[in-house]
Backbone bond lengths (Angstrom), bond angles and torsions (degrees), N, CA, C in turn:
res aa  C-N    CA-C-N  psi(-1)  N-CA   C-N-CA  omega(-1)  CA-C   N-CA-C  phi
1 X - - - 1.537 - - 1.565 108.86 -
2 X 1.312 112.45 97.58 1.515 119.63 178.08 1.501 113.29 -61.01
3 X 1.372 119.28 151.59 1.415 119.16 175.85 1.457 107.03 -122.32
4 X 1.385 123.28 9.47 1.432 127.18 174.07 1.531 111.03 51.06
5 X 1.316 120.56 42.87 1.318 120.39 172.67 1.601 112.59 -128.73
6 X 1.284 116.48 127.67 1.518 121.61 -178.60 1.422 110.60 -115.38
7 X 1.357 120.98 136.52 1.383 125.03 177.14 1.556 113.21 -154.35
8 X 1.335 114.41 160.42 1.524 113.78 177.85 1.506 113.02 -64.27
9 X 1.442 111.31 149.30 1.491 116.33 -175.82 1.481 109.09 -56.37
10 X 1.388 115.00 -36.43 1.772 116.95 -174.03 1.528 111.34 -60.42
11 X 1.444 115.33 -18.64 1.458 116.00 -176.47 1.610 111.02 -87.26
12 X 1.362 117.51 -2.57 1.412 118.78 -177.57 1.529 111.40 -105.39
13 X 1.389 109.09 129.16 1.490 116.55 -178.89 1.482 111.45 -88.86
14 X 1.216 121.61 99.88 1.525 122.96 -172.35 1.546 113.30 -64.35
15 X 1.250 118.07 -35.51 1.447 126.70 -178.80 1.518 107.72 -70.48
16 X 1.296 114.76 -51.79 1.566 114.36 174.75 1.380 123.47 -83.00
17 X 1.353 114.24 -8.96 1.413 121.97 177.02 1.567 111.74 59.10
18 X 1.358 110.26 53.48 1.549 111.26 -178.39 1.730 103.41 -163.12
19 X 1.183 113.63 166.19 1.532 121.33 175.03 1.547 111.35 -66.75
20 X 1.305 117.41 132.01 1.445 120.70 177.72 1.570 110.96 -65.78
21 X 1.352 114.65 151.57 1.450 120.93 -175.45 1.551 110.11 -71.48
22 X 1.339 114.34 -3.62 1.517 116.25 -179.82 1.544 111.91 -82.09
23 X 1.395 110.75 -14.50 1.460 117.34 176.65 1.588 110.85 -77.73
24 X 1.262 118.15 133.13 1.508 123.57 -171.18 1.553 104.92 -60.93
25 X 1.273 124.79 -31.45 1.430 123.29 -176.81 1.508 111.88 -110.20
26 X 1.153 121.95 26.54 1.395 122.41 -174.74 1.482 119.38 -61.05
27 X 1.376 113.70 -32.68 1.334 116.03 174.75 1.489 118.35 -71.70
28 X 1.314 118.11 -36.39 1.485 125.12 175.25 1.529 111.76 -65.62
29 X 1.464 115.60 -48.84 1.446 117.86 179.49 1.385 115.33 -71.67
30 X 1.320 122.96 -30.94 1.592 122.25 171.31 1.430 109.41 -67.69
31 X 1.339 122.59 -35.69 1.425 117.64 177.26 1.517 114.11 -63.45
32 X 1.319 110.01 -37.31 1.519 114.22 -179.71 1.537 111.07 -64.82
33 X 1.340 110.34 -41.09 1.564 119.90 -178.72 1.560 106.64 -62.39
34 X 1.246 114.48 -38.93 1.502 122.82 -174.72 1.571 105.42 -63.86
35 X 1.283 114.67 -50.68 1.381 120.96 -178.53 1.590 114.36 -66.04
36 X 1.280 114.18 -34.94 1.436 118.42 174.71 1.459 114.47 -65.60
37 X 1.298 111.04 -40.53 1.607 120.28 178.53 1.473 108.86 -66.14
38 X 1.301 117.97 -37.63 1.554 124.66 -177.69 1.578 101.14 -68.70
39 X 1.281 123.64 -44.95 1.544 123.25 179.57 1.452 111.97 -63.33
40 X 1.330 117.25 -40.99 1.437 119.04 179.19 1.599 112.66 -65.44
41 X 1.349 111.19 -46.63 1.595 114.65 174.27 1.579 110.58 -57.59
42 X 1.217 113.49 -34.16 1.543 110.41 -173.34 1.576 105.77 -77.29
43 X 1.325 117.46 -40.46 1.425 117.58 178.78 1.583 111.61 -68.99
44 X 1.271 118.87 -31.22 1.478 118.62 175.88 1.427 110.03 -70.34
45 X 1.391 118.75 -38.06 1.471 120.40 176.70 1.547 112.90 -59.55
46 X 1.485 106.04 -48.50 1.451 107.76 179.86 1.589 117.96 -56.94
47 X 1.326 113.48 -38.20 1.427 128.42 179.26 1.493 109.76 -54.16
48 X 1.513 112.27 -55.72 1.299 123.78 -173.05 1.587 110.42 -64.40
49 X 1.385 115.57 -37.11 1.395 120.60 -176.40 1.558 109.24 -70.32
50 X 1.332 113.66 -35.21 1.465 123.67 -178.31 1.402 111.47 -62.00
51 X 1.350 118.39 -30.02 1.452 129.16 -175.52 1.421 109.77 -83.38
52 X 1.328 116.36 -22.92 1.493 129.20 -175.15 1.502 105.60 73.22
53 X 1.336 123.22 30.94 1.513 121.61 178.45 1.522 112.87 -85.04
54 X 1.466 117.00 -27.35 1.397 118.12 -174.37 1.470 104.18 -137.51
55 X 1.406 116.46 156.34 1.485 123.55 173.37 1.554 112.65 -86.80
56 X 1.250 119.09 161.67 1.371 122.18 -178.37 1.535 117.28 -52.76
57 X 1.343 114.93 -42.19 1.377 121.20 176.78 1.536 115.18 -59.94
58 X 1.281 115.87 -37.58 1.409 120.57 -174.58 1.572 106.35 -81.09
59 X 1.321 116.10 -35.45 1.516 113.73 176.76 1.537 114.72 -68.65
60 X 1.319 115.33 -35.33 1.474 120.32 175.49 1.511 109.66 -72.07
61 X 1.340 117.86 -29.93 1.453 122.17 179.69 1.410 118.16 -59.23
62 X 1.407 114.68 -18.33 1.419 123.19 -178.82 1.561 113.41 -73.66
63 X 1.404 110.95 -16.82 1.490 115.03 178.63 1.447 110.87 -70.10
64 X 1.367 117.66 142.65 1.478 125.34 178.57 1.641 105.41 -58.53
65 X 1.310 110.72 137.02 1.432 117.55 176.93 1.524 109.12 -71.84
66 X 1.371 117.31 137.56 1.397 123.67 -172.58 1.546 101.34 -97.94
67 X 1.370 119.45 144.77 1.290 131.47 -172.66 1.698 105.80 -102.88
68 X 1.227 115.50 133.71 1.561 119.19 -176.77 1.583 103.85 -81.72
69 X 1.312 113.48 154.80 1.453 121.24 175.26 1.485 109.07 -59.05
70 X 1.307 115.19 -41.49 1.447 123.25 -175.06 1.593 107.55 -58.50
71 X 1.240 115.37 -48.28 1.548 122.84 -173.95 1.587 103.79 -68.86
72 X 1.269 119.34 -50.73 1.337 121.10 -172.98 1.626 114.16 -64.48
73 X 1.370 117.51 -44.07 1.248 127.30 -178.15 1.652 109.29 -63.31
74 X 1.304 112.26 -42.88 1.430 121.42 178.23 1.576 108.80 -56.25
75 X 1.380 114.25 -44.46 1.379 109.61 175.77 1.521 120.12 -73.26
76 X 1.323 115.74 -27.06 1.395 122.47 172.42 1.512 113.52 -59.25
77 X 1.367 113.50 -42.80 1.509 124.15 -176.22 1.648 111.33 -63.60
78 X 1.357 104.28 -41.22 1.536 114.89 178.71 1.577 110.96 -63.26
79 X 1.427 114.30 -35.84 1.548 113.97 177.20 1.581 105.50 -80.50
80 X 1.249 119.48 -44.04 1.481 119.95 -171.74 1.545 113.45 -63.30
81 X 1.256 117.82 -23.65 1.505 117.60 177.17 1.512 114.02 -57.12
82 X 1.341 115.42 -30.56 1.454 121.98 178.52 1.492 110.97 -84.82
83 X 1.418 119.24 -5.04 1.357 118.31 -178.25 1.608 112.61 -115.27
84 X 1.290 119.41 -29.82 1.455 125.00 -166.90 1.573 105.37 -108.67
85 X 1.360 114.19 160.16 1.400 121.87 -179.27 1.591 110.95 -69.91
86 X 1.296 115.77 165.98 1.464 119.12 176.88 1.437 111.66 -61.76
87 X 1.276 116.76 -40.14 1.505 116.40 -177.96 1.554 110.99 -67.99
88 X 1.348 117.91 -41.59 1.598 116.63 174.24 1.258 114.56 -58.11
89 X 1.429 121.09 -40.08 1.429 126.94 -171.49 1.551 108.08 -71.96
90 X 1.401 117.59 -36.48 1.355 119.14 175.38 1.522 115.76 -65.98
91 X 1.377 112.06 -35.24 1.489 118.72 174.19 1.492 111.37 -66.34
92 X 1.369 117.42 -45.59 1.356 124.10 176.34 1.526 119.74 -52.75
93 X 1.411 112.45 -48.73 1.374 120.31 -174.53 1.565 105.09 -73.51
94 X 1.273 125.03 -30.22 1.474 130.96 173.88 1.416 106.42 -57.50
95 X 1.355 119.81 -61.18 1.475 128.43 178.61 1.606 113.19 -55.04
96 X 1.212 115.36 -36.45 1.425 122.54 -176.30 1.519 108.63 -68.19
97 X 1.336 119.13 -40.03 1.510 123.69 177.45 1.494 111.46 -67.66
98 X 1.415 112.08 -35.84 1.523 114.04 -178.67 1.681 107.92 -68.39
99 X 1.330 116.60 -39.13 1.369 121.37 177.01 1.561 111.52 -58.35
100 X 1.462 111.80 -47.94 1.418 114.00 -178.00 1.610 113.43 -65.75
101 X 1.365 109.20 -34.97 1.460 117.87 174.53 1.495 110.94 -50.33
102 X 1.388 115.02 -50.56 1.381 122.46 -176.79 1.444 115.00 -66.74
103 X 1.288 122.01 -45.18 1.418 129.64 -176.16 1.458 115.99 -149.50
104 X 1.319 118.83 80.35 1.408 122.00 -169.61 1.640 119.77 -71.79
105 X 1.278 107.88 -14.83 1.566 114.28 -179.60 1.559 115.39 -105.57
106 X 1.332 119.84 -5.65 1.454 123.15 -173.23 1.517 108.08 -60.53
107 X 1.394 104.61 136.45 1.542 110.92 172.09 1.456 111.79 -89.62
108 X 1.465 114.56 149.79 1.275 122.42 -176.49 1.542 116.43 -48.03
109 X 1.399 110.04 -39.85 1.514 114.99 -178.60 1.516 114.99 -77.63
110 X 1.293 113.44 -14.91 1.368 125.22 176.50 1.566 121.32 -83.05
111 X 1.347 109.59 3.31 1.501 117.13 177.74 1.539 103.23 -91.54
112 X 1.320 110.50 106.75 1.436 124.78 -178.00 1.563 110.35 -107.65
113 X 1.361 114.38 169.17 1.509 117.71 170.19 1.553 113.09 -55.71
114 X 1.304 113.95 -34.39 1.529 115.84 176.65 1.466 114.55 -70.55
115 X 1.301 111.26 -33.09 1.603 116.84 179.68 1.492 106.84 -68.73
116 X 1.314 116.39 -44.75 1.472 122.19 -179.94 1.548 114.11 -62.48
117 X 1.306 115.68 -40.00 1.420 119.40 172.33 1.569 113.83 -53.99
118 X 1.388 110.75 -45.58 1.482 122.15 -171.83 1.644 104.54 -70.58
119 X 1.297 112.75 -40.35 1.446 115.76 179.14 1.599 115.95 -67.82
120 X 1.305 111.30 -38.36 1.498 118.79 172.14 1.547 110.91 -59.45
121 X 1.320 117.76 -45.87 1.461 120.60 -175.54 1.543 105.32 -65.20
122 X 1.358 112.43 -42.17 1.561 117.34 -175.41 1.640 107.40 -66.04
123 X 1.268 122.59 -32.09 1.303 132.27 -178.10 1.673 110.13 -64.99
124 X 1.357 103.57 -48.41 1.437 112.43 -175.39 1.601 117.67 -62.05
125 X 1.295 106.53 -21.85 1.603 118.21 -179.27 1.602 108.51 -66.55
126 X 1.367 115.38 -28.59 1.424 117.19 -173.14 1.513 112.76 -115.68
127 X 1.406 118.74 -5.50 1.495 118.06 -177.79 1.486 106.28 -150.13
128 X 1.456 115.93 172.27 1.464 119.01 173.26 1.458 116.89 -77.67
129 X 1.296 116.05 -179.08 1.457 120.00 -176.12 1.563 116.23 -54.88
130 X 1.378 111.42 -45.16 1.489 115.50 177.36 1.521 114.67 -62.40
131 X 1.391 112.74 -33.95 1.469 115.52 -178.45 1.482 111.27 -70.05
132 X 1.378 115.09 -42.67 1.461 122.63 176.83 1.550 114.69 -59.81
133 X 1.321 115.69 -38.67 1.513 117.55 -179.79 1.392 110.47 -74.85
134 X 1.355 119.67 -29.85 1.487 123.50 175.22 1.539 111.60 -62.66
135 X 1.401 114.68 -41.29 1.452 119.17 -178.61 1.624 106.11 -68.56
136 X 1.284 119.24 -41.89 1.427 117.65 -177.50 1.629 107.42 -72.68
137 X 1.296 117.82 -29.09 1.508 118.59 178.42 1.468 109.42 -67.47
138 X 1.386 119.25 -33.44 1.460 120.16 172.09 1.450 113.84 -62.66
139 X 1.288 120.65 -37.82 1.470 121.29 -176.49 1.613 103.16 -69.11
140 X 1.244 117.59 -33.73 1.494 122.93 -174.95 1.692 106.97 -65.24
141 X 1.498 108.17 -39.03 1.512 110.13 -174.99 1.651 107.94 -70.26
142 X 1.285 113.72 -33.02 1.527 118.54 -177.14 1.516 105.26 -73.37
143 X 1.356 123.56 -44.68 1.457 128.79 178.30 1.557 109.14 -52.57
144 X 1.396 108.66 -56.74 1.521 111.56 -170.61 1.675 107.45 -64.17
145 X 1.373 113.09 -28.28 1.519 108.07 178.28 1.587 106.68 -78.61
146 X 1.222 116.02 -26.05 1.447 115.80 175.27 1.660 114.55 -63.81
147 X 1.375 110.69 -35.82 1.415 115.66 171.72 1.479 119.08 -67.32
148 X 1.363 112.15 -35.29 1.378 125.20 -177.22 1.568 108.33 -65.96
149 X 1.205 110.66 -39.07 1.489 121.88 -179.58 1.608 114.35 -83.18
150 X 1.297 115.23 -11.99 1.524 120.19 172.51 1.524 107.55 83.74
151 X 1.400 116.37 20.59 1.441 118.34 174.81 1.541 115.87 -76.80
152 X 1.384 109.87 -31.07 1.584 119.47 175.12 1.443 104.20 -139.01
153 X 1.325 113.08 160.89 1.536 121.65 179.89 1.451 115.00 -108.47
154 X 1.344 116.26 -18.24 1.579 114.41 -175.23 1.523 105.80 -115.64
155 X 1.441 111.16 156.73 1.415 115.14 178.93 1.540 103.09 -118.39
156 X 1.268 116.63 116.88 1.551 122.90 -176.76 1.471 104.50 -68.11
157 X 1.316 123.99 -20.22 1.450 120.93 -175.64 1.444 112.78 -78.57
158 X 1.513 119.21 -4.85 1.502 122.17 173.35 1.491 108.36 -73.13
159 X 1.334 121.08 -32.30 1.460 123.47 173.35 1.479 118.11 -93.99
160 X 1.396 119.27 -30.04 1.466 128.84 -171.74 1.588 100.70 -73.23
161 X 1.299 108.91 124.94 1.463 110.75 172.43 1.450 117.10 -103.50
162 X 1.367 116.55 111.00 1.433 112.89 -179.31 1.467 113.58 -77.91
163 X 1.477 116.06 145.52 1.297 118.73 -175.47 1.661 110.66 -60.84
164 X 1.350 112.20 155.70 1.513 112.19 178.46 1.460 110.78 -62.35
165 X 1.349 117.82 138.17 1.491 125.66 178.91 1.479 106.30 -69.99
166 X 1.318 116.99 126.81 1.528 121.37 174.93 1.419 106.09 -90.89
167 X 1.383 114.24 138.56 1.409 120.62 167.49 1.521 114.69 -75.25
168 X 1.378 112.66 109.30 1.493 109.31 -175.64 1.441 113.58 -66.87
169 X 1.423 115.00 149.06 1.501 118.57 170.72 1.356 112.71 -57.06
170 X 1.351 118.86 128.11 1.422 120.74 176.69 1.409 109.47 -104.31
171 X 1.315 114.84 137.33 1.455 124.79 175.17 1.389 111.19 -121.78
172 X 1.401 115.55 152.90 1.303 126.31 -176.25 1.531 111.45 -147.03
173 X 1.325 121.97 170.27 1.360 125.65 -178.25 1.523 111.64 -99.23
174 X 1.346 124.73 134.48 1.411 124.67 177.97 1.366 110.33 -73.85
175 X 1.354 119.59 175.50 1.528 117.74 179.12 1.508 106.62 -69.64
176 X 1.311 124.26 -38.51 1.379 123.77 176.43 1.544 113.55 -59.94
177 X 1.367 120.99 -41.08 1.507 123.43 174.67 1.480 108.56 -62.40
178 X 1.370 118.88 -43.52 1.455 119.70 177.65 1.486 114.30 -59.44
179 X 1.269 117.49 -38.09 1.374 121.76 178.29 1.550 110.73 -62.82
180 X 1.362 115.18 -42.47 1.470 122.77 174.39 1.613 112.75 -53.97
181 X 1.237 115.51 -46.21 1.499 125.18 -179.24 1.504 102.47 -61.32
182 X 1.274 115.53 -59.48 1.520 119.68 -174.74 1.586 113.32 -53.87
183 X 1.379 113.44 -34.56 1.504 114.50 175.35 1.449 114.28 -69.00
184 X 1.505 113.27 -38.67 1.433 113.75 176.58 1.424 118.67 -59.85
185 X 1.369 112.47 -53.18 1.461 121.90 175.62 1.485 114.60 -47.04
186 X 1.314 112.63 -46.51 1.430 117.86 -178.24 1.557 112.77 -67.70
187 X 1.210 117.29 -35.25 1.506 121.91 -175.66 1.582 114.84 -89.98
188 X 1.387 112.50 -43.38 1.332 115.67 -170.36 1.612 110.81 -66.91
189 X 1.335 115.45 152.37 1.469 120.96 -169.92 1.519 108.20 -110.39
190 X 1.294 118.40 3.45 1.554 116.84 179.11 1.515 108.04 -81.51
191 X 1.234 118.32 129.69 1.482 125.26 177.89 1.500 112.12 -58.99
192 X 1.281 120.70 -35.13 1.395 126.29 178.20 1.432 110.09 -66.32
193 X 1.271 118.56 -53.50 1.534 123.55 178.94 1.581 109.43 -56.29
194 X 1.258 112.91 -46.54 1.484 117.92 -177.26 1.477 111.69 -59.57
195 X 1.386 112.53 -60.16 1.462 117.31 176.48 1.507 116.91 -52.46
196 X 1.401 114.07 -55.10 1.549 115.80 -177.66 1.631 108.90 -60.69
197 X 1.402 111.68 -44.05 1.489 112.78 -176.87 1.584 116.42 -63.10
198 X 1.366 111.42 -39.19 1.485 120.02 -175.90 1.572 105.75 -64.53
199 X 1.345 118.54 -47.14 1.440 119.18 -173.61 1.549 109.68 -67.46
200 X 1.521 111.80 -38.64 1.435 112.29 179.17 1.460 114.90 -65.76
201 X 1.344 116.04 -38.81 1.509 120.97 177.46 1.572 110.03 -62.24
202 X 1.345 113.97 -36.17 1.545 113.59 178.82 1.520 110.18 -65.15
203 X 1.385 114.97 -37.74 1.455 116.48 -179.92 1.571 107.32 -71.57
204 X 1.335 123.56 -29.54 1.390 124.15 -178.89 1.542 108.50 -65.35
205 X 1.354 112.79 -34.69 1.549 116.00 -175.49 1.527 115.10 -99.49
206 X 1.377 114.20 4.99 1.529 120.78 176.23 1.537 113.22 -124.59
207 X 1.350 114.35 -22.57 1.605 115.67 -175.86 1.502 111.21 82.30
208 X 1.351 119.53 1.98 1.518 119.67 -175.62 1.508 114.28 -64.18
209 X 1.249 118.49 142.66 1.541 123.72 173.07 1.436 110.98 -72.74
210 X 1.364 121.02 159.37 1.345 116.39 176.02 1.517 116.63 -62.49
211 X 1.375 114.82 -31.92 1.408 121.10 -179.88 1.615 111.63 -59.79
212 X 1.405 112.85 -34.29 1.446 119.96 171.04 1.449 116.28 -67.39
213 X 1.402 114.49 -42.65 1.480 125.82 177.21 1.538 110.27 -58.31
214 X 1.373 115.60 -48.52 1.384 125.60 -171.90 1.624 104.27 -55.90
215 X 1.384 115.92 -43.72 1.424 115.42 -166.56 1.562 109.47 -106.54
216 X 1.399 113.67 22.77 1.476 120.72 -175.18 1.413 114.64 -71.04
217 X 1.351 121.28 129.34 1.445 129.29 -176.95 1.500 104.95 -126.23
218 X 1.407 113.94 108.06 1.474 118.54 179.88 1.519 115.92 -56.95
219 X 1.383 116.61 -38.16 1.556 112.67 -178.24 1.519 109.67 -70.58
220 X 1.297 116.22 -37.32 1.544 110.61 -177.46 1.392 111.58 -82.27
221 X 1.395 122.05 -24.44 1.492 123.38 -165.88 1.676 105.75 -87.98
222 X 1.302 120.20 -12.98 1.398 119.26 -170.78 1.431 109.47 -117.51
223 X 1.403 122.29 112.93 1.449 129.73 -176.69 1.421 116.36 -135.11
224 X 1.188 123.42 118.58 1.445 127.93 178.85 1.466 116.46 47.32
225 X 1.401 109.34 52.08 1.545 113.33 178.52 1.507 115.75 70.58
226 X 1.419 114.83 20.57 1.456 119.28 179.13 1.432 107.38 -134.90
227 X 1.430 119.06 153.60 1.395 125.09 177.72 1.475 105.01 -111.92
228 X 1.416 113.90 114.82 1.406 125.44 -166.94 1.618 106.02 -119.04
229 X 1.334 112.65 123.79 1.424 114.00 -176.77 1.582 113.06 -139.38
230 X 1.271 118.83 143.78 1.432 124.05 171.97 1.575 105.50 -93.80
231 X 1.274 121.10 106.90 1.514 120.17 -172.31 1.512 110.26 -66.57
232 X 1.301 113.37 143.76 1.446 119.39 -176.36 1.594 113.34 -74.47
233 X 1.258 113.82 -31.10 1.496 117.76 -176.32 1.398 117.99 -90.72
234 X 1.384 121.15 -45.07 1.430 119.34 174.91 1.625 115.13 -105.47
235 X 1.320 117.37 -4.56 1.470 116.10 176.19 1.682 109.66 79.40
236 X 1.291 117.38 1.14 1.351 119.67 179.15 1.530 111.45 -67.73
237 X 1.285 122.22 147.67 1.496 129.17 172.85 1.601 104.07 -91.70
238 X 1.300 112.43 119.48 1.460 118.01 173.04 1.559 113.45 -113.07
239 X 1.224 112.31 124.99 1.467 122.52 -176.43 1.598 107.98 -118.54
240 X 1.298 120.35 116.76 1.381 124.87 -176.64 1.579 112.49 -131.03
241 X 1.262 114.99 124.97 1.561 116.84 176.55 1.479 108.21 -64.67
242 X 1.406 115.32 136.45 1.424 123.64 -177.61 1.497 107.71 -77.82
243 X 1.368 116.11 125.33 1.527 116.75 178.81 1.459 104.32 -124.43
244 X 1.311 115.18 -175.68 1.537 125.65 -171.43 1.466 118.00 -43.58
245 X 1.326 120.35 -70.09 1.465 120.30 -177.22 1.482 113.91 -64.09
246 X 1.366 109.27 -35.13 1.577 115.82 178.43 1.543 109.49 -61.39
247 X 1.176 111.33 -49.76 1.531 120.07 178.34 1.494 112.55 -54.57
248 X 1.469 115.65 -43.48 1.425 116.64 -175.14 1.520 111.69 -69.58
249 X 1.459 118.10 -36.79 1.416 115.13 179.05 1.579 115.53 -85.41
250 X 1.284 117.37 -13.84 1.399 119.35 169.67 1.514 108.30 -67.07
251 X 1.354 116.42 -45.37 1.453 120.27 -178.79 1.540 110.13 -66.29
252 X 1.415 119.45 -40.53 1.439 120.85 175.23 1.494 119.13 -67.32
253 X 1.283 115.82 -35.48 1.474 124.23 174.83 1.455 117.06 -62.61
254 X 1.427 112.52 -28.24 1.458 119.52 176.00 1.577 114.19 -71.75
255 X 1.355 111.97 -17.29 1.454 119.63 -177.02 1.608 115.33 -101.79
256 X 1.284 115.97 -20.46 1.545 117.57 -163.70 1.615 103.89 -94.96
257 X 1.316 122.68 -14.39 1.437 122.70 -170.88 1.442 112.74 96.24
258 X 1.378 106.68 168.95 1.561 114.16 -172.46 1.513 109.35 -67.17
259 X 1.294 106.94 158.30 1.532 112.71 179.28 1.670 111.00 -70.39
260 X 1.238 118.60 158.69 1.389 125.75 -173.70 1.509 103.60 -83.18
261 X 1.410 117.48 169.41 1.553 116.38 172.16 1.424 110.98 -57.56
262 X 1.299 118.86 157.96 1.375 124.12 -176.80 1.611 111.44 -58.30
263 X 1.344 119.55 -37.19 1.419 116.93 -178.52 1.515 108.36 -72.53
264 X 1.407 117.03 -37.48 1.370 119.04 -179.41 1.588 114.16 -63.46
265 X 1.423 112.01 -42.86 1.433 120.57 179.37 1.422 110.29 -64.44
266 X 1.271 123.58 -38.66 1.514 124.87 177.44 1.475 110.77 -66.35
267 X 1.375 115.48 -33.18 1.502 117.04 -175.21 1.570 104.46 -78.07
268 X 1.242 121.93 -35.67 1.490 121.69 175.82 1.480 115.03 -72.35
269 X 1.430 114.00 -23.90 1.506 115.94 176.97 1.635 111.75 -68.24
270 X 1.309 113.21 -24.03 1.494 122.03 -178.56 1.584 101.82 -63.87
271 X 1.364 115.14 -41.40 1.477 113.23 -178.63 1.518 110.20 -76.44
272 X 1.362 121.37 -34.03 1.504 121.64 170.67 1.495 113.04 -54.08
273 X 1.285 115.04 -45.82 1.526 116.24 179.04 1.458 113.16 -65.73
274 X 1.360 118.08 -38.79 1.443 121.14 -179.33 1.550 111.95 -63.59
275 X 1.347 114.45 -49.26 1.465 120.40 -176.94 1.525 112.03 -71.15
276 X 1.399 118.05 -25.74 1.418 115.58 174.15 1.490 118.50 -91.89
277 X 1.402 109.61 4.54 1.515 117.55 171.92 1.556 107.39 78.18
278 X 1.279 123.46 33.08 1.427 121.39 -177.42 1.545 106.62 -108.24
279 X 1.379 117.33 124.39 1.356 118.16 179.82 1.500 117.94 -93.85
280 X 1.311 113.05 54.17 1.510 122.21 178.41 1.435 107.02 -129.48
281 X 1.372 118.17 155.39 1.395 126.54 169.93 1.496 110.73 -83.31
282 X 1.385 116.31 88.84 1.388 125.87 179.40 1.504 107.68 -69.49
283 X 1.414 117.29 125.66 1.405 122.25 166.69 1.541 109.17 -127.38
284 X 1.310 118.27 160.13 1.533 121.57 -177.78 1.444 111.19 -49.50
285 X 1.483 117.49 -43.55 1.484 118.55 -173.27 1.442 107.17 -69.70
286 X 1.285 126.66 -17.61 1.452 127.19 179.86 1.614 107.63 -62.87
287 X 1.237 113.17 -25.86 1.545 112.93 -177.69 1.510 108.27 -71.33
288 X 1.299 120.28 -31.86 1.533 121.48 166.57 1.438 114.92 -63.26
289 X 1.264 123.13 -41.08 1.425 124.83 172.45 1.544 114.58 -60.13
290 X 1.355 110.16 -43.96 1.527 120.74 179.73 1.569 106.58 -55.97
291 X 1.341 114.93 -49.99 1.487 121.49 -176.94 1.401 114.97 -58.95
292 X 1.330 116.50 -43.04 1.498 123.13 175.21 1.487 115.48 -65.89
293 X 1.343 120.75 -45.85 1.413 124.48 172.84 1.450 116.51 -57.08
294 X 1.422 113.20 -42.93 1.504 121.78 178.68 1.502 108.26 -55.64
295 X 1.365 112.51 -48.95 1.435 122.47 -178.26 1.530 109.37 -52.45
296 X 1.302 113.36 -51.84 1.411 121.66 -172.98 1.673 109.90 -64.02
297 X 1.266 112.81 -41.62 1.297 118.20 178.00 1.575 119.07 -68.82
298 X 1.333 114.50 -23.20 1.332 120.38 -178.02 1.654 108.49 -96.79
299 X 1.389 114.87 10.63 1.448 120.99 173.72 1.551 114.25 78.90
300 X 1.388 115.27 11.81 1.564 113.83 -177.52 1.518 103.51 -78.17
301 X 1.395 108.23 134.25 1.555 113.30 -171.10 1.621 114.69 -60.59
302 X 1.379 117.79 154.47 1.307 122.03 -176.79 1.576 112.96 -59.63
303 X 1.177 116.93 -37.44 1.534 124.72 175.50 1.436 112.41 -57.96
304 X 1.365 116.29 -50.74 1.484 120.88 -179.99 1.690 111.95 -58.64
305 X 1.488 108.39 -49.48 1.395 118.13 -174.22 1.607 104.01 -63.13
306 X 1.158 122.64 -41.45 1.569 130.00 -179.38 1.563 104.06 -55.19
307 X 1.351 115.53 -52.39 1.465 117.53 -176.70 1.557 109.90 -66.08
308 X 1.377 117.48 -46.08 1.377 117.90 176.44 1.591 117.79 -53.69
309 X 1.297 115.00 -34.77 1.384 120.83 -179.26 1.587 113.06 -82.74
310 X 1.376 113.46 -13.88 1.421 114.89 -179.62 1.590 112.88 80.75
311 X 1.337 114.94 23.35 1.417 120.34 176.51 1.474 110.34 -71.85
312 X 1.314 120.44 132.48 1.511 124.39 179.30 1.606 103.55 -85.26
313 X 1.366 121.80 -18.86 1.337 117.97 -175.45 1.529 107.09 -131.59
314 X 1.366 121.70 126.28 1.417 124.81 179.97 1.647 114.81 -56.14
315 X 1.132 108.63 -32.91 1.526 114.26 175.88 1.403 113.22 -52.53
316 X 1.286 118.46 -38.84 1.449 123.57 -177.38 1.511 113.64 -61.80
317 X 1.302 114.27 -19.24 1.524 121.80 -175.26 1.605 105.41 -94.62
318 X 1.408 117.80 -15.32 1.338 118.75 -175.02 1.654 115.07 -53.53
319 X 1.341 117.31 -42.05 1.460 116.21 -174.28 1.492 109.01 -56.12
320 X 1.240 122.41 -34.96 1.566 124.34 -172.99 1.479 104.46 -72.12
321 X 1.289 121.45 -20.07 1.464 117.45 -170.49 1.600 112.31 -103.79
322 X 1.354 114.42 16.02 1.417 121.04 165.87 1.431 109.72 -62.61
323 X 1.291 121.78 148.12 1.473 117.95 -176.15 1.542 109.43 -65.95
324 X 1.387 111.19 130.03 1.521 114.96 -174.01 1.552 106.29 -100.57
325 X 1.336 114.91 159.53 1.539 121.10 -177.93 1.552 112.50 -54.82
326 X 1.440 110.65 -34.19 1.524 116.06 179.07 1.586 109.42 -62.06
327 X 1.230 110.78 -48.91 1.485 117.18 -178.88 1.544 112.32 -64.20
328 X 1.218 118.49 -37.03 1.509 123.71 179.91 1.466 102.84 -65.02
329 X 1.328 119.94 -50.00 1.548 124.89 -177.13 1.539 105.68 -55.21
330 X 1.271 120.11 -47.25 1.560 123.47 -178.77 1.432 110.78 -57.54
331 X 1.369 115.29 -46.69 1.439 119.78 -176.41 1.574 111.80 -67.19
332 X 1.272 113.52 -36.66 1.454 118.56 -177.73 1.541 111.56 -69.35
333 X 1.264 114.46 -26.45 1.527 116.17 176.00 1.651 115.00 -54.03
334 X 1.334 112.73 -22.59 1.461 122.61 -172.44 1.650 103.20 -69.55
335 X 1.298 117.06 -24.70 1.399 121.00 169.69 1.479 121.13 -60.52
336 X 1.315 116.87 -21.22 1.421 127.52 178.32 1.499 116.96 83.31
């Protein structure tokens, strides 16, 4: 059964019996081959059955066993835990469980653009746009690994069109709001408020992510008057000179106990905002935005701020360097 496709011998993977991914049309051609092979298998089975030589179960048994998404992704996670950070693996396992919750029996090759659209809609019922897109992105990571290993030939993401990623509205605390939180933490007698507020303020004055705060070790992180960290998310080494406010909350954080889980911390931060009279939805990640905006307002260069935040791309820091109201007010004072 000819397929009317000619290509150089070096583009053929003899072991996997498919076109190599280096060929610009490997996905399309491999899909054609897969369909032709399926037709041949069907015709062969029909011929054998008509001769009475084999039974239905035996004929169908000649088909290649399909692997489930659950089985393949589980194997991937076992390998990836030696490759990726603790924070990345924690996120991957969480997204894996969500996919299994949605469709526990789906086979890897049955993940189609239609399936992805249904999964995206399902995800949006329980999380925001960013969360839903991350869940779909995890499916893409697994699918691409399946293609790399020769488990499947086609990539449903070639056809599936992900919705455009929306830049979420970023909020931060002003200097006046930061002062209110500081005052609350200093005077409030609740252990929960003191612990949550102290770690939050430390993040506001260092720009550290929750994942870095969660694994923070005072003895290892502080050396020769500097805060030195290997960031969990990007693997960047961040070195910051310890200054006044940072020093204060480094010392306090060593006394209040470890930070709560991210979910609990964000829950307690709602109480912090309410008690401090701040009409904003404070989350732990807001501390990072606060640090970046405070750096911009103080005239710290974008390159330095990017390094302090552990950004691997300077463009990520751009958003914080849009002209802020504070800087506009300062410039307008020149009018007298």
